[in-house]
C-alpha positions as CSV (number, residue, x, y, z in Angstrom):
1,X,128.5,73.5,336.0
2,X,130.4,75.5,333.4
3,X,131.9,78.8,334.7
4,X,133.2,81.7,332.7
5,X,135.8,83.8,334.4
6,X,135.9,87.0,332.4
7,X,139.5,88.1,332.1
8,X,140.7,91.2,330.2
9,X,144.0,92.7,329.3
10,X,145.5,94.3,332.5
11,X,143.8,91.7,334.7
12,X,144.6,91.1,338.3
13,X,146.0,87.6,338.6
14,X,144.6,87.0,342.1
15,X,141.0,87.6,340.9
16,X,141.1,85.2,338.0
17,X,143.4,82.5,339.2
18,X,142.3,82.1,342.8
19,X,138.7,81.8,341.8
20,X,139.6,79.4,339.0
21,X,141.7,77.2,341.2
22,X,139.0,76.9,343.9
23,X,136.1,76.3,341.5
24,X,138.1,73.6,339.6
25,X,138.3,71.6,342.8
26,X,134.8,70.6,341.7
27,X,136.1,68.8,338.5
28,X,135.1,65.4,339.9
29,X,131.5,66.6,340.0
30,X,131.7,67.7,336.3
31,X,132.4,71.4,337.0
32,X,134.9,73.5,335.0
33,X,136.0,77.1,335.3
34,X,137.4,78.7,332.2
35,X,139.5,81.8,331.7
36,X,137.3,83.6,329.2
37,X,138.4,86.5,327.1
38,X,137.7,88.6,324.0
39,X,141.2,88.0,322.7
40,X,143.3,84.8,322.4
41,X,146.0,86.1,324.6
42,X,145.7,88.4,327.6
43,X,148.4,90.0,329.7
44,X,148.0,90.7,333.4
45,X,148.7,94.0,335.2
46,X,152.1,92.4,336.2
47,X,153.1,91.2,332.7
48,X,151.9,87.6,332.9
49,X,150.6,86.5,329.4
50,X,148.2,83.6,329.2
51,X,146.0,82.0,326.6
52,X,142.3,82.1,327.1
53,X,140.4,78.9,327.5
54,X,137.1,80.1,326.1
55,X,136.1,83.1,323.9
56,X,133.9,85.9,325.3
57,X,130.8,84.4,323.7
58,X,131.1,81.5,326.1
59,X,129.8,83.7,328.9
60,X,126.3,83.6,327.3
61,X,126.0,79.9,327.7
62,X,127.9,79.4,331.0
63,X,126.0,78.5,334.1
64,X,128.0,81.0,336.1
65,X,130.1,84.1,335.3
66,X,132.7,85.9,337.3
67,X,134.1,89.3,336.3
68,X,137.5,90.0,337.8
69,X,139.3,93.3,338.0
70,X,142.3,94.9,336.3
71,X,144.0,98.2,335.5
72,X,141.9,98.6,332.3
73,X,138.5,98.0,333.9
74,X,137.4,101.6,333.7
75,X,138.3,101.7,330.0
76,X,136.4,98.4,329.4
77,X,133.4,99.7,331.3
78,X,133.2,102.6,328.9
79,X,133.6,100.4,325.8
80,X,130.1,100.2,324.4
81,X,131.0,97.7,321.7
82,X,132.7,95.3,324.2
83,X,129.9,95.6,326.8
84,X,127.3,94.8,324.1
85,X,129.2,91.5,323.5
86,X,128.8,90.5,327.1
87,X,125.3,88.8,327.2
88,X,124.4,87.8,330.7
89,X,121.1,86.6,332.2
90,X,120.8,86.7,336.0
91,X,117.5,84.8,335.8
92,X,119.4,81.6,334.9
93,X,123.1,82.4,335.6
94,X,125.0,83.0,338.8
95,X,126.9,86.2,338.2
96,X,129.7,87.7,340.4
97,X,132.1,90.5,340.1
98,X,135.1,91.6,342.1
99,X,136.7,95.0,342.7
100,X,136.7,97.0,339.5
101,X,134.8,94.1,337.9
102,X,131.9,95.5,339.9
103,X,132.1,98.7,337.7
104,X,131.7,96.5,334.6
105,X,128.7,94.8,336.2
106,X,127.2,98.2,337.0
107,X,127.7,99.4,333.4
108,X,125.9,96.2,332.2
109,X,122.9,97.3,334.3
110,X,122.9,94.2,336.5
111,X,123.2,95.8,339.9
112,X,120.3,98.3,339.9
113,X,119.6,99.7,343.4
114,X,121.0,96.8,345.4
115,X,124.1,97.4,347.6
116,X,127.4,96.2,346.1
117,X,131.0,95.7,347.1
118,X,134.2,96.8,345.3
119,X,137.8,97.9,346.2
120,X,138.6,101.3,347.6
121,X,140.2,102.6,344.4
122,X,137.2,101.7,342.3
123,X,134.6,102.8,344.8
124,X,134.2,106.4,343.6
125,X,133.6,105.2,340.0
126,X,131.0,102.6,341.1
127,X,129.2,105.2,343.1
128,X,129.3,107.6,340.1
129,X,127.7,104.8,338.1
130,X,124.7,105.0,340.5
131,X,125.5,102.0,342.8
132,X,125.2,102.0,346.5
133,X,128.7,100.7,347.7
134,X,128.9,99.1,351.1
135,X,132.0,98.6,353.3
136,X,132.0,94.8,353.2
137,X,134.0,92.0,351.5
138,X,131.0,90.3,349.9
139,X,127.3,90.6,349.3
140,X,124.8,88.9,347.1
141,X,121.2,89.5,346.0
142,X,119.4,86.7,344.3
143,X,121.8,85.4,341.6
144,X,124.2,88.4,341.6
145,X,127.1,88.8,343.9
146,X,129.9,91.3,344.4
147,X,133.2,91.3,346.4
148,X,135.8,93.8,347.3
149,X,139.5,93.2,347.7
150,X,141.8,90.8,345.8
151,X,141.6,88.0,348.3
152,X,137.8,88.2,348.3
153,X,137.9,86.0,345.2
154,X,137.6,83.1,347.7
155,X,134.2,84.4,348.7
156,X,132.9,84.5,345.2
157,X,134.1,80.9,344.6
158,X,132.6,79.8,347.9
159,X,129.3,81.4,347.0
160,X,129.1,79.7,343.6
161,X,129.9,76.3,345.0
162,X,127.4,76.7,347.8
163,X,124.7,77.8,345.4
164,X,125.5,75.3,342.7
165,X,126.3,72.3,344.9
166,X,126.2,72.5,348.7
167,X,127.8,74.4,351.6
168,X,129.7,71.2,352.5
169,X,131.2,71.1,349.0
170,X,132.2,74.8,349.4
171,X,133.8,74.1,352.8
172,X,135.8,71.2,351.4
173,X,137.1,73.3,348.4
174,X,138.2,76.1,350.8
175,X,139.7,73.6,353.2
176,X,141.9,72.2,350.4
177,X,143.5,75.5,349.4
178,X,143.7,77.0,353.0
179,X,147.1,77.1,354.7
180,X,148.2,74.1,356.8
181,X,147.6,74.8,360.4
182,X,145.0,77.4,359.6
183,X,142.4,75.4,357.6
184,X,139.6,75.5,360.1
185,X,139.7,79.3,360.7
186,X,139.9,79.9,356.9
187,X,136.9,77.6,356.3
188,X,134.9,79.2,359.1
189,X,135.6,82.7,357.8
190,X,134.6,81.9,354.2
191,X,131.4,80.1,355.2
192,X,130.4,82.8,357.7
193,X,130.8,85.5,355.1
194,X,128.8,83.7,352.4
195,X,126.3,81.8,354.5
196,X,123.9,84.7,355.2
197,X,123.3,85.0,351.4
198,X,122.6,81.3,350.9
199,X,119.8,80.4,353.3
200,X,121.3,77.0,354.1
201,X,122.5,75.5,357.4
202,X,126.3,75.5,357.8
203,X,127.9,72.2,356.8
204,X,130.4,70.5,359.2
205,X,134.0,71.5,358.5
206,X,135.7,68.9,360.5
């Protein structure tokens, strides 16, 4: 599975990098998550500059796409030319957004009337865009998921692995990155948050 993690100038490092790290635990199964951007270099909200791994056009061909947040998300959400270059298809792609990335997803017309999650700062703007925002860390409807809060990136990664591989594979990926001495509680939380939207039995985590 090829995954595009849409990352724009002013991005939140936690959104892009945590999801990328967890998803790339699936490399042995042929998966790859790529930092995907409209520009060759992008600088985070805290001044960290990185080189993109894929151009924005890659999002169209990816099997899954995640849209992270950042301090320029509202500006991006109102950039008609940039939005027109983001060509996503929920009928064949898994699509997720986090925090202010949910606003971009709303502006792309991919949320419709379904409930969505976002962060507290972005919430008024997402509501203004006509979306029903719920007080939850994660929700998913068909092939589209949203999450709220920086550390909720683990839920988006868990969801993609569970949907694209198995719940067991998702549990193993979370187990690897979870803190020593707290691995089982972390795995249990991630799986319990995502499982209601998968429709699969929980995999053993021991």
